DONUMI-209512 format. One record per residue (C-alpha): residue number from 1; chain; z negated, y, x negated. Coordinates in steps of 0.5 Angstrom, whole numbers, plus 500, padded with zeros to 3 digits. Last residue first. Layout:
// DONUMI-209512
{pt NUM, A, {Z, Y, X}};
...
END
This chain:
// DONUMI-209512
{pt 143, A, {465, 489, 508}};
{pt 142, A, {466, 485, 514}};
{pt 141, A, {471, 490, 517}};
{pt 140, A, {475, 491, 510}};
{pt 139, A, {477, 483, 511}};
{pt 138, A, {482, 485, 516}};
{pt 137, A, {485, 491, 513}};
{pt 136, A, {486, 488, 506}};
{pt 135, A, {489, 482, 509}};
{pt 134, A, {494, 487, 513}};
{pt 133, A, {495, 490, 506}};
{pt 132, A, {497, 483, 503}};
{pt 131, A, {501, 481, 508}};
{pt 130, A, {505, 488, 508}};
{pt 129, A, {505, 488, 501}};
{pt 128, A, {508, 481, 500}};
{pt 127, A, {514, 482, 505}};
{pt 126, A, {515, 489, 502}};
{pt 125, A, {515, 486, 495}};
{pt 124, A, {521, 482, 497}};
{pt 123, A, {525, 487, 501}};
{pt 122, A, {524, 492, 495}};
{pt 121, A, {526, 486, 490}};
{pt 120, A, {532, 485, 494}};
{pt 119, A, {534, 492, 495}};
{pt 118, A, {534, 493, 487}};
{pt 117, A, {538, 486, 486}};
{pt 116, A, {543, 489, 491}};
{pt 115, A, {543, 496, 488}};
{pt 114, A, {545, 493, 481}};
{pt 113, A, {550, 488, 484}};
{pt 112, A, {553, 494, 488}};
{pt 111, A, {553, 499, 481}};
{pt 110, A, {554, 506, 485}};
{pt 109, A, {559, 511, 482}};
{pt 108, A, {562, 513, 489}};
{pt 107, A, {561, 520, 487}};
{pt 106, A, {557, 523, 492}};
{pt 105, A, {556, 517, 497}};
{pt 104, A, {554, 513, 491}};
{pt 103, A, {549, 518, 488}};
{pt 102, A, {545, 519, 494}};
{pt 101, A, {545, 511, 495}};
{pt 100, A, {543, 510, 488}};
{pt 99, A, {537, 516, 489}};
{pt 98, A, {535, 512, 495}};
{pt 97, A, {535, 506, 492}};
{pt 96, A, {531, 508, 485}};
{pt 95, A, {526, 512, 490}};
{pt 94, A, {525, 505, 494}};
{pt 93, A, {524, 501, 487}};
{pt 92, A, {519, 505, 484}};
{pt 91, A, {515, 507, 490}};
{pt 90, A, {515, 500, 493}};
{pt 89, A, {513, 497, 486}};
{pt 88, A, {507, 502, 486}};
{pt 87, A, {505, 501, 493}};
{pt 86, A, {505, 493, 492}};
{pt 85, A, {500, 495, 486}};
{pt 84, A, {496, 498, 491}};
{pt 83, A, {496, 492, 495}};
{pt 82, A, {495, 488, 489}};
{pt 81, A, {488, 491, 489}};
{pt 80, A, {486, 491, 496}};
{pt 79, A, {488, 483, 496}};
{pt 78, A, {484, 482, 490}};
{pt 77, A, {478, 486, 492}};
{pt 76, A, {478, 483, 499}};
{pt 75, A, {479, 476, 496}};
{pt 74, A, {473, 477, 491}};
{pt 73, A, {469, 480, 497}};
{pt 72, A, {470, 473, 501}};
{pt 71, A, {468, 469, 494}};
{pt 70, A, {462, 472, 492}};
{pt 69, A, {461, 469, 486}};
{pt 68, A, {456, 474, 483}};
{pt 67, A, {460, 476, 477}};
{pt 66, A, {466, 477, 481}};
{pt 65, A, {462, 481, 487}};
{pt 64, A, {459, 485, 482}};
{pt 63, A, {465, 488, 479}};
{pt 62, A, {467, 489, 486}};
{pt 61, A, {461, 493, 488}};
{pt 60, A, {462, 497, 481}};
{pt 59, A, {468, 499, 484}};
{pt 58, A, {466, 501, 491}};
{pt 57, A, {461, 505, 488}};
{pt 56, A, {458, 507, 495}};
{pt 55, A, {460, 514, 496}};
{pt 54, A, {464, 516, 490}};
{pt 53, A, {468, 509, 490}};
{pt 52, A, {469, 509, 498}};
{pt 51, A, {471, 516, 498}};
{pt 50, A, {476, 515, 492}};
{pt 49, A, {479, 508, 496}};
{pt 48, A, {480, 512, 502}};
{pt 47, A, {484, 518, 498}};
{pt 46, A, {488, 512, 495}};
{pt 45, A, {489, 509, 502}};
{pt 44, A, {491, 517, 504}};
{pt 43, A, {496, 517, 498}};
{pt 42, A, {499, 511, 500}};
{pt 41, A, {500, 512, 507}};
{pt 40, A, {503, 518, 506}};
{pt 39, A, {508, 516, 501}};
{pt 38, A, {510, 510, 506}};
{pt 37, A, {511, 516, 512}};
{pt 36, A, {515, 520, 507}};
{pt 35, A, {519, 515, 505}};
{pt 34, A, {521, 512, 512}};
{pt 33, A, {523, 519, 515}};
{pt 32, A, {528, 521, 510}};
{pt 31, A, {530, 514, 509}};
{pt 30, A, {532, 512, 516}};
{pt 29, A, {533, 505, 515}};
{pt 28, A, {526, 503, 514}};
{pt 27, A, {524, 506, 521}};
{pt 26, A, {520, 500, 523}};
{pt 25, A, {517, 499, 517}};
{pt 24, A, {515, 507, 517}};
{pt 23, A, {512, 506, 524}};
{pt 22, A, {508, 500, 522}};
{pt 21, A, {506, 503, 515}};
{pt 20, A, {503, 509, 519}};
{pt 19, A, {499, 504, 524}};
{pt 18, A, {496, 501, 518}};
{pt 17, A, {495, 508, 515}};
{pt 16, A, {491, 510, 522}};
{pt 15, A, {487, 503, 521}};
{pt 14, A, {484, 505, 514}};
{pt 13, A, {483, 512, 516}};
{pt 12, A, {479, 510, 522}};
{pt 11, A, {475, 505, 518}};
{pt 10, A, {474, 510, 512}};
{pt 9, A, {471, 515, 517}};
{pt 8, A, {467, 510, 521}};
{pt 7, A, {464, 507, 515}};
{pt 6, A, {462, 514, 513}};
{pt 5, A, {459, 516, 519}};
{pt 4, A, {455, 510, 519}};
{pt 3, A, {453, 510, 512}};
{pt 2, A, {450, 518, 513}};
{pt 1, A, {455, 524, 510}};
END
């Protein structure tokens, strides 16, 4: 695959996943739709990183940016890496919330204080994640 085609593929995947995230965010009150959408975005974003690594050596370029002092690239690498962390936090907290809501409806045994804390962590993470993911998306067009 030539560089131009590769760039088109990775940018298309990137754009598609931002749109999937937007749809997933709007459907956040429907967990059976929201969760698969967000998980799809996560998996495809990981595949996109893998494509970039295998074709361009993205990890090596990222490391080089930190030794060369390329500030813009450093910013992109930072927000992209933190986006992946945000996906992980969302996956863990979202799964726990979903399981808690299912067990609560089955047995009324949910701890309401714990659920509130978990929901708050999930919401705060989501806000930070959306900012980071959009920053990663925008800066990717200059990479």
